[in-house]
C-alpha positions in Angstrom: 140.7 8.7 88.2 140.4 11.3 91.2 139.3 14.9 90.4 140.8 16.8 93.2 139.7 20.2 92.2 136.0 19.1 91.9 136.3 17.1 95.3 138.0 20.0 97.2 135.5 22.5 95.8 132.6 20.4 96.7 133.9 20.2 100.4 134.1 23.7 100.5 131.0 24.9 98.8 128.6 21.8 99.3 126.2 21.6 96.6 127.8 22.7 93.0 125.8 24.6 90.4 126.6 24.2 86.8 125.6 26.0 84.0 122.7 25.9 81.5 122.2 25.5 77.8 124.4 26.3 75.4 123.0 26.1 71.7 119.3 27.3 72.9 120.8 30.5 74.3 122.9 30.8 71.2 119.5 30.8 68.8 118.6 34.0 70.5 121.8 35.5 69.7 121.7 34.9 66.1 122.7 31.2 65.7 120.5 29.5 62.6 119.0 26.5 62.9 121.2 23.5 61.8 124.6 25.4 62.2 127.0 24.2 64.7 127.4 26.3 67.6 130.8 24.7 67.8 132.2 26.7 64.9 131.8 29.9 66.8 134.7 29.3 68.9 136.4 30.6 65.7 134.1 32.9 64.4 132.5 34.4 67.5 134.9 33.8 70.1 133.3 36.9 72.2 129.7 35.3 72.2 130.9 32.1 73.6 132.7 33.8 76.3 129.9 36.1 77.0 127.7 33.2 77.7 130.2 31.8 79.9 130.4 35.0 81.9 126.7 35.2 82.2 126.4 31.8 83.9 128.9 32.6 86.4 127.7 35.8 87.2 124.2 33.6 87.8 126.2 31.7 90.1 127.6 28.5 88.4 130.5 27.0 89.7 130.9 24.8 86.8 130.9 25.8 82.8 131.0 23.5 80.1 133.0 24.0 76.8 130.8 24.9 73.5 132.1 21.6 72.0 129.2 19.2 72.6 129.2 18.4 69.0 132.8 18.8 68.4 133.6 15.2 67.2 134.6 14.2 63.8 131.7 12.1 63.5 129.4 15.2 64.4 131.5 17.9 62.6 131.7 15.8 59.1 128.1 16.6 58.8 129.3 20.4 58.1 132.3 19.5 56.2 134.7 20.6 59.5 135.9 17.2 60.4 139.3 18.2 59.8 139.1 20.8 62.4 138.3 19.0 65.3 141.6 20.0 67.3 141.4 23.5 66.5 137.8 23.8 67.4 137.8 21.7 70.7 141.4 23.4 72.0 139.7 26.9 71.1 136.7 26.1 73.0 138.7 25.3 76.1 140.9 28.2 75.9 137.9 30.3 75.6 136.3 29.1 78.9 139.5 28.6 80.8 140.4 32.2 79.9 136.8 33.3 81.5 137.5 31.5 84.5 140.8 32.4 85.2 139.6 35.9 84.9 137.2 35.6 87.9 139.5 33.8 89.9 142.0 36.8 89.6 139.3 39.3 90.3 137.0 37.5 92.8 139.3 34.5 94.2 136.6 32.6 92.9 137.3 29.0 91.7 135.2 28.1 88.7 135.5 24.5 87.1 135.8 24.2 83.4 134.4 21.1 82.0 135.0 19.8 78.4 131.8 19.2 77.0 131.6 15.7 75.1 128.4 14.9 73.1 127.4 11.4 71.6 129.0 10.6 67.9 125.4 10.3 66.6 126.1 7.0 65.0 124.8 3.5 66.4 127.0 0.7 67.2 127.0 -3.0 65.5 124.6 -4.5 65.2 122.1 -1.6 65.2 124.6 0.7 63.0 128.2 0.2 61.3 130.4 2.2 64.6 132.4 -0.2 65.9 133.9 0.2 69.5 137.6 0.9 68.3 136.3 3.6 65.9 134.2 5.0 68.6 137.1 5.3 71.2 139.2 6.8 68.5 136.6 9.6 67.9 136.1 10.3 71.5 139.9 10.2 72.0 140.9 12.8 69.4 138.2 15.6 70.9 139.3 14.7 74.7 142.9 15.0 74.1 142.1 18.2 71.9 140.0 19.7 75.2 142.6 18.5 77.5 145.2 20.5 75.5 143.4 23.5 75.8 143.1 23.2 79.7 140.0 21.6 80.7 139.9 20.6 84.2 138.0 17.6 83.7 135.9 15.9 80.7 132.0 16.0 80.6 130.5 13.3 78.5 127.0 13.9 78.4 123.3 12.9 76.6 124.7 9.4 76.2 122.3 6.7 75.4 124.0 3.5 75.2 126.3 1.8 77.4 128.8 0.9 74.8 129.2 4.7 74.2 129.7 5.0 77.7 132.5 2.7 77.5 134.1 4.0 74.8 134.3 7.7 76.1 135.2 6.7 79.4 137.8 4.3 77.7 139.0 7.6 75.7 139.2 9.8 78.7 141.0 7.2 80.6 143.8 6.8 77.7 143.9 10.8 77.7 144.7 10.2 81.5 142.0 12.7 82.4 139.0 12.8 85.0 135.7 12.5 83.8 131.7 13.1 84.6 129.2 11.3 82.4 125.6 11.8 82.1 122.7 9.6 80.3 119.6 10.9 78.8 116.4 9.1 80.2 113.8 10.0 77.9 111.5 6.9 77.1 109.6 6.0 80.1 112.7 6.1 82.5 115.1 4.7 80.1 117.6 5.8 77.3 116.8 5.6 73.9 118.6 2.4 73.9 117.0 0.8 76.9 119.3 1.7 79.5 117.6 2.3 83.0 119.3 4.6 85.8 120.2 1.7 87.9 121.6 -0.1 85.1 123.6 2.8 84.5 125.1 3.0 87.8 125.7 -0.4 88.3 127.5 -0.5 84.9 129.7 2.3 85.7 130.3 0.6 89.2 131.6 -2.7 87.5 134.3 -0.4 85.7 138.2 -0.7 86.9 138.5 3.1 86.6 135.3 5.0 87.4 134.1 8.6 86.5 134.3 11.2 89.2 130.5 11.9 88.6 127.6 10.5 86.8 123.8 11.4 86.5 121.5 12.3 83.9 120.7 15.6 81.4 118.5 16.4 79.2 115.4 14.2 78.4 112.0 15.6 78.6 111.3 17.6 81.6 112.5 18.3 85.3 110.0 15.7 86.9 111.7 12.9 84.7 115.0 14.3 85.4 114.5 14.3 89.2 113.0 10.8 88.9 115.9 9.6 86.9 118.5 10.6 89.7 116.0 9.3 92.3 116.3 6.0 91.1 120.2 6.4 90.6 120.7 7.7 94.2 119.6 4.4 95.8 122.5 2.5 94.1 125.5 5.0 93.6 128.4 4.7 95.9 129.1 7.8 97.8 132.8 8.1 96.6 130.8 8.9 92.9 129.2 12.5 92.7 125.5 12.9 91.4 124.7 14.9 88.7 121.2 16.6 87.8 121.2 19.0 84.7 117.5 18.9 83.4 115.6 21.0 80.8 113.9 24.2 81.3 110.3 22.3 81.5 108.6 20.3 78.5 109.6 21.4 75.0 107.1 22.2 72.8 106.9 22.9 68.7 105.5 26.0 67.9 105.5 28.1 64.7 108.4 26.2 63.4 110.3 26.9 66.6 111.0 24.8 69.9 110.0 26.5 73.3 110.6 25.3 76.5 107.6 25.7 79.0 109.5 26.4 81.9 110.2 29.3 84.4 112.5 30.6 86.9 110.4 29.4 89.6 110.1 25.6 88.1 113.5 25.6 88.0 114.3 26.5 91.5 112.1 23.6 92.8 113.8 21.6 90.3 117.1 22.6 92.3 115.7 22.1 95.8 114.2 18.8 95.1 117.6 17.7 93.1 119.7 18.6 96.1 117.3 16.8 98.6 117.8 13.8 96.7 121.4 14.1 97.3 122.6 15.6 93.9 126.1 17.2 94.3 126.2 18.9 91.1 122.7 20.8 89.7 122.6 22.7 86.7 120.2 23.1 83.4 120.1 21.7 80.0 118.0 22.5 77.0 116.3 26.0 77.4 117.9 27.1 80.5 119.6 30.6 80.7 121.2 32.7 83.1 118.2 33.7 84.9 117.0 30.1 85.6 120.5 29.1 86.9 120.6 32.1 89.1 116.9 30.8 90.5 118.5 27.4 91.1 121.5 28.9 93.0 119.4 30.9 95.4 116.7 28.1 95.7 119.3 25.4 97.0 121.0 28.3 99.1 117.7 29.7 100.8 115.4 26.7 101.2 115.7 24.4 104.2 116.4 21.0 103.2 113.6 18.6 103.9 113.0 14.6 103.0 112.4 13.7 99.5 109.3 12.0 98.6 107.8 11.5 95.0 104.5 13.0 96.0 106.1 15.8 96.9 108.1 15.8 93.2 104.8 15.6 91.7 103.1 18.3 93.2 106.2 20.7 92.6 107.0 19.6 89.1 104.3 17.4 87.6 103.8 13.6 87.1 106.8 12.5 85.0 106.0 10.3 81.8 102.5 11.1 82.5 101.2 9.1 79.5 102.6 5.9 80.9 100.0 5.0 83.2 102.1 2.0 84.6 104.8 4.3 85.5 102.5 6.4 87.2 100.8 3.9 89.3 104.3 2.8 90.6 105.3 6.4 91.4 102.1 6.9 93.9 102.8 3.6 95.3 106.3 4.5 96.6 106.5 7.4 98.7 109.4 6.0 100.5 111.4 9.4 101.7 115.0 9.9 101.1 116.7 10.4 103.9 119.5 13.1 104.1 123.2 12.1 104.9 124.9 14.6 107.4 127.9 16.4 105.6 131.2 16.2 107.2 131.8 19.3 109.3 134.4 21.9 107.4 137.3 23.4 108.9 
């Protein structure tokens, strides 16, 4: 299902910048560990709107709603499974209001994407979740986000192809375009063993395809960049490529999770992702407005170069460095990605 807004904006602006983290930014504003950030759509809407504003001011063209864990399967862990419609619709309304205000003031189009995370359950035979149940869970959330006014659905941090299918089928039923990203966190595969190439080929075999696919979260920027590098080799040009990596590698220290990255690292990550051919570049866990600003400035001001894996390891470090087999393959493969010329803009 084509998304005219997304493609039109890309044709005008070139590489689009997406926003950064939601949960890790809310922790700095008082969210307690274990509490669902989605409830802030009802209790602290001004906090939610403020984070959207910060990312837009930093240069984001796309903002994601505060609804990642807004499905009934996730909200039931907190006794809020009956509030799916209210929570998701409100999340969309908050983001859409902020986007509309920026359009009125600055005539700047901001795309609002409805964030949809995994159900948190395993499919049969590893678990008890069935395909019809998963589709129902996703549809309830997606239709609520659509009612709230999102421009498209953003399915993220998925690990199984079954869940990809369930979410995409639900979006198709709701008649709204969508993007989908998987998280490659175990030696270039998802938790359920899916490789970037398998993801691309699986999606391309579907009759109705998403408007954009890519990778998010995982471990750190180098792992993310390597994942989208593989995806780019097999991705048809009509589907946009997304990069949304963590701000460095997470560390557990003094009872809290810290992200080792900084603005310089995220700027390099942004440039490398652009040079691979990513159409949409943003941040995931640990990424704040300063990091998004660094990504925006870097992709605008640094000239394009051919991408090589050697260049990636020099700028970001060696991905999955504990896996010697992967490392030897990376060092042997230095074939550059040649840049495609963009169409001339009117």
